[in-house]
N, C-alpha and C positions, 0 to 999 in steps of 0.2 A: 739813495735819497734824492738824487738830482733828476731822476727819471719821472715823467708823467705817464700815468696810466689812463687810457680812455674810459675805463670802467673799473669799478671796485667789485670785488667778489667776496662772498663768505662761503665757507665750507661747512656743510652740515653732514654729520655721519649718523645714519639711522641704522639701527640693528633690530632685526626682527627674528622671531623664532617660531617655527611651526613644526610640531611633532618631533622636536629634537634636531631639526636641520636648521642651522643658523645661516643667515646671509646678510650682507652689508650693502647699503645703497649710498652712493656719494651724490650729493646734490649741489650744483653750483648755481648760486643765485646772483644775477646781475642787477645792475642799477635800473635796467629797463623793465625789470619784473619778470623776465623770462627765466626759465630753468631748464637745465639739462640733467638727465639722470643716467647713470651707468651702473649696472649691476655687476658686482664683483663675483657673484656666484649665482648663476641662473640654471634652472633645470632645462635640459634639452627637450625638443618637441617630440621625441620618440615616445612610443606608448609604454615602454618598459625600461626601468632602470633599477638596479640593485645597489643598495648602500651597504657596504661591508663594515662591520665593527668587530672588535675583538670578542664580543659576546655572542652576537646573533646576526642573522641575515634578515633584512627587512625588504619586502617586495612592495613596489609601487603599482603593481597590477591590481585592478579591482578583483579579478579572479585569477590567481596565479596559474599559469599554464600547466604546471606540474601537479596541481592539487587535485585534478580529477581526470579520468580517461573519457574519451569519446566511446560511444557504443561499439565502434569497430575495434577498439583497443581492449575492451573488456574481456577478461579471460579468467583462468583459474587464479584465485588470490594467492599471493606469496605470503609466507609467514614472516613477520617482521620482528626485529629485535627491539627491546625497550629503548635503545638509544636512537632508533631511526625516526621516532615520532617528534621531530623538532617543531616548535611553535612558530607560526608566521603571523605577523600583524600587518594589516594593510593601512598604510599611512594616508592613502587617498581618501579614506573615510572621513578625515578631518574636514574635507570640503563638502561633504554631503549636506549638513545643515544649511550651508550657503546656497545650495542648489534647490532647497525646498523638497528634497527627496527623502523617502523613508527607506531605511535598510535595516533588517534585523541585526541585532548586536552580533550574532554569531557569524555573520558573513565576513566581518573584518576582524573579529577577535575569536578565532576558532576554539571550540571546546576540546579539551584533551580526550581522545578516544581510548587512552590507556594502551597497554600492550597485552598480548595474548595471555601470558602467565598471570598478570594482575586480574584480568577480566575472568579468567578461569576460576581463580580462587574465590572471587565474588559470587560466581554462578553456583559454586558448590554449596552455597548456603541453602539452595533449593533441596527439599526432601522428597520431591515427587518426580515421576518419570517425565522428562521434558528436554527439549532441544534448545540450544542457545547459539546466538551469533556472538562469539568472543573475539574474533579476528577483525581488527579495524579495516583490513583490506577487503574482506568480504562485505562488511557494512558499506564501504564506499561503492562497491560494485552494485549492490542493491540500490543505493541512493542514486547512482548514475542512471539506472533504469527508470527512476522516478523523477528525473530532472525536469521533464516536460510538465509533469503534474505539479511539481513544486513551483516552477516558473509561472504556470497558469494561475496558481494561487486562489482558485475559486472554491476548492473543497478542503474540508478539515480532514486531517490524516489521523486515523485511529491506529495506534500500534498495539498489537496484542502481546501481552506478556513480554515486555522489554527486558526484564531481568536486570543485569548490570547496566543497561542503557547505552550500549555501544552504538546500535543502530539509531537510537533516539538522538544522540549527540551528532551523529553523522547527518541525519535529516535536518537538524537545526543549523548545522554548519553550512549546509547547502542552501539554506534560506527559507525553509518551511515556515510559513507565517503562523500556523497553529497546529501543534501536535498534541493529541490526547493519548497519554500512556495508560493503558488499561492493564494493571498488574494484579494478578490473582494471589501472589505470595507476599505476605506482609513483610518478609525479611528484606525485600528489595525496596520497600516504600520510603524509608528514611533518606537514602541517597537520592532517589528520584524527587522527593519533596524538596530536598535541599537545592537541587538543580532548578526546580520550578520557581523557588523564591528568588533565585538570582537572575531570572529572565523577566522580561516585561510583557507578560501575556502570551508568549509563544508556546508555553507548555502547560498543560493541565494533567495532573496525576490523579487517577481514580483507582481505588481499591475495588477491582471488578474483574471477573472472569468472563471474557467475551464469549467463550464457548459454552457458558452456562446461562447466558441471558434468557430471560423469560421462561423460567421453569414452569412446569404444569402445576396449576393450583393458584390460589390467591392468598393474600394476607401479608403480614410483615415478614421480612427476612433480613439476615445479616450478611454483610459483605464477606466474600466476594460475589455471592449470589445477588442478582439485581434484575429489575425489570427495565427493559429498554426505554419505556416511557419516562421513568425517573432519570435515567442516564442522560437522555437527550434534553429533558427539561432542565436539569441542573447545568448542562453545558450551553443552554439557550440556543439549541438547534431546532428549528421549526420544520414542519412538514412542507414539502414542495410538490408540485404536480409531477406526475410520472414523466411528462414530456420535458421537464426542466433539466438543466445540467446536473451532473453527478454532485450531490451535496457532501458526501463522505466517502473516503477511500480507506478500506481496512487493510492493514499491512501486518504480516506476521508469518508464523509457521503453524500449520495444522498439527494438532496432537496426533502422534503415531498410535496412541492407545485406542482412539475411537474416531479416527479421521473420517471414515465413510459415514458413520452415523451423524456426525456433525454436518456433513455436506447434504445428507438427506433432510435433516431438520431445516437447513437453509433453503433447500429447493421448495419444500412445503411452504415456508414463510414467504418466499418470493412469489409463488403463484397465487397466494392469498393476500399478498401485500400486508403481511403482519410483521411484528417485531421491527427490526431495523429497516425493512423495506416499506414500512408505513411512511417513512420520512423521505422516500424518493428512490431513485435508482442507485442505491449504494453499491459501490464497486469493491470487489475483492482483489487484492494483489498479494497472493499467498504462496508460500512454499508448500507443495504437496508431494507425496511420494510418486516415484516414477510409475509405479503400478497403477495408482488411481488416475494419474494424468493420462496414461495409455487408454484407460477406459473412458476418460472424459472426452477424448477426441477421436475415438474409433468410428469408422464408417460402417454402413450397412453391409451385411453378408459376412462380417467377422462374427460368427455365431457364438464364439467364446466370450468376447469382450464387449460386444454391442448389446447393451442392457438398457433397462428403463432409466437408470441413472444417467447414461450417456445421452439418450434422446431428450430428456427433460432439460438438462443443462444446455445442450446445443440449441434446443428450441427457444430457451429463454434468454440466452446470453451470447455475446461475442466472446470468444476464448482466444487468448494470445499467449504463446510461450515467450517469456522474456529472457530466461536464463536457466541453465542447468548447472548444478553445483554438486560435486561429490559429497556424499554423506559424511565422509571423514573430515570435511571442512567445518562441520558443526560440532559443538560439544553436546553430547547426550549424557544426561545425568540419570542415574537409576532411581527407582521409586523410593527406596528406604535408606540406602547407605549414603546418598549424597556424593557418591564417587562417579567418575566417568564410567560409562557402561561399555564393556567390550563385547557383550552378548546382546545383540539387537535383533528384532524381528526382521530387519532388513540387513543385507550385507553391506559392509562399509564401502564396497565398490559401487553400490547403487548411487543414483543421483536423486537429489531433491530438485523439483522443477518450480521455478518462480513463474506463476501464471497470473495474467490479468483477466478477470472475469467481469464483464460489463453487461448489466441487464439491457435488453433491447428496448428502445423507445417505443417500437411498434408491437410489443408483445401482446398487449391487451387491445380488444376491439369490442364491437357490439355483441359478438357471440362468445368470446372468451373474456371473462371479467374476474376480479378477485373473488366474486361470490361463487363462481363455479370452477375456479382454478383447481381446487382439490379433486373435483370430479375428473378433470383431464389427467391429473397425476395418476389417479387410480386406474383410469382407462388404459393408459400407456403401460402401467405395471402389469395389468392382466394380459395385455397383448403380448408382452415380451417375457412372460413367465415361461413360455415355450417358443423359442425363437425360430423353430423349424415347423411350426404349425401354420396352417393356411389362414390368412386374414379373413377370408369370407366366412369360414366356420366360426371364428371368434365373433364376428359381427352378428351372425345368425343366432349365437347363443344369447346375445343381449336382446335382439328383436327378430324372431323367426321370420325368414323371408325377405329381410331388408338387405342382406349381404350383396346380392347381385346388383341391385340398384346403386348402392354406394360404391361398389367396386367399379362399376361402369363410369360413374361420375368422376372418379379418381383416375380413370384410364388405366386401371390395373388389369392384369390377367387373373383368371379364376384361381390359378395355382400360386399366386403371389404369397410368399411367406411373411410372417410378421417381422422377421429379422432382416427383410429386404427393404423395409419402408423407411424413408428418410424422416428426420424430425419435422420438417415443414409439412410433409404429407400426413403425419399423425395429427398435426394441428388442424389441417384442412379436413381430415376425417371427423374430428371432434366438432368442428363448426358445422359440417353437414348433418351430423347427428343432432346437434342442437336445433338446427333449422327444420328438421324433418318432423319433429314432434312425435315420432313413433317409438321413442326409447324412454323407458322408465328408469329411475335410478335405484330401484330396489336391489339390483345386483351389486350396489356399492356398499350397502349398509353394514354388512358383516365385516368387510375388510376395513371400512372406515374406523371402526372401533379398535381394530388391531394395529393400525399403522399410523394413527395420528401423531405427528411430531417426530416420528422415528423413521419408519420405512425400511425396506430391504430391497436388495437387488432383484 
């Protein structure tokens, strides 16, 4: 009591809470109005810290380093047990509103991908021949290959037949801003619709079979059949110029039942800019069989696999192999029983190939347009019907006496066979034919009626 103090002080104890982590700040106020603060619990300046509790582990990383693999690490997926899919929540997301940034909900509150057994039981609701991704590890591998597409954020992702939605959730967890789930089987719609309602515009679910878009004929139809015009209109996706960025990316697995017919339909639509390609350079990121992938990338002089199918896809698109996965990694459901199929048209040792197919920006020009694109398709098909026939003879069959002149302009030898010609050389041949004015299209009429929207190798 007998001591004099040069200043008086008051102690304030402030407690704050953020995301379950409490800290205290002591403030000493002096008579002169200054203050000093000392934190009794502050976070270190390192980029990662894990807070352990008796229930769960929470990560402070925006993207936990263990949550995804780099492309170099991607390999055969491992089958995981139901207990291995622990949930992680990112507490740093609390700060996002303060920074004025937008981050999709799933980036810091991951959706549960389920386990293999659970997803398999859901997939067995399907009564048609179909393949599914039921393994979360495989879904993450696919998503890793799409990381650049997702981060770019410019294109809408259409997922074909998501089924139980394992890949759907993985795409959303990775940060996809907009995914459109096109599901043909009504059995899977309730759960997908429920997920759609829980998100804020990131997911649209449509009862639609992508592989049956734009059937021949007109008039009203019932889902899952649909016209692309209605699909894109309902989703408010507008047409863009061919030279613009890719507006839509299609992700899924081609049906093993009619894989090649579907790809022929797509190539006709591409060269005529119809159906989905009316809206721009729509990109395909699809699993296809190893057999069809081999044909897709075959080079000239492989007279067995080098076909019209090969030439047209290589002429129209850039083709990139992203990943190969054993067929055994997928669940294949039989047509009627709804049980896993052990008898497939392909061996379980075969691979499915994840392939990116991007239409070329310079495909069309003053001589090749959507108006005569189908003519080029049929020209290539006629040339490669006999891959060991001489090209000059084929040209003369269309316009007698024109073969030598065109062969000379292409710098070919007279004995050049049709199976020796590269895709860009076929395109150049077509452009020369268009410029010459010596060719009539009467030789196309009969085949046009037989091959519209289908086509054959």
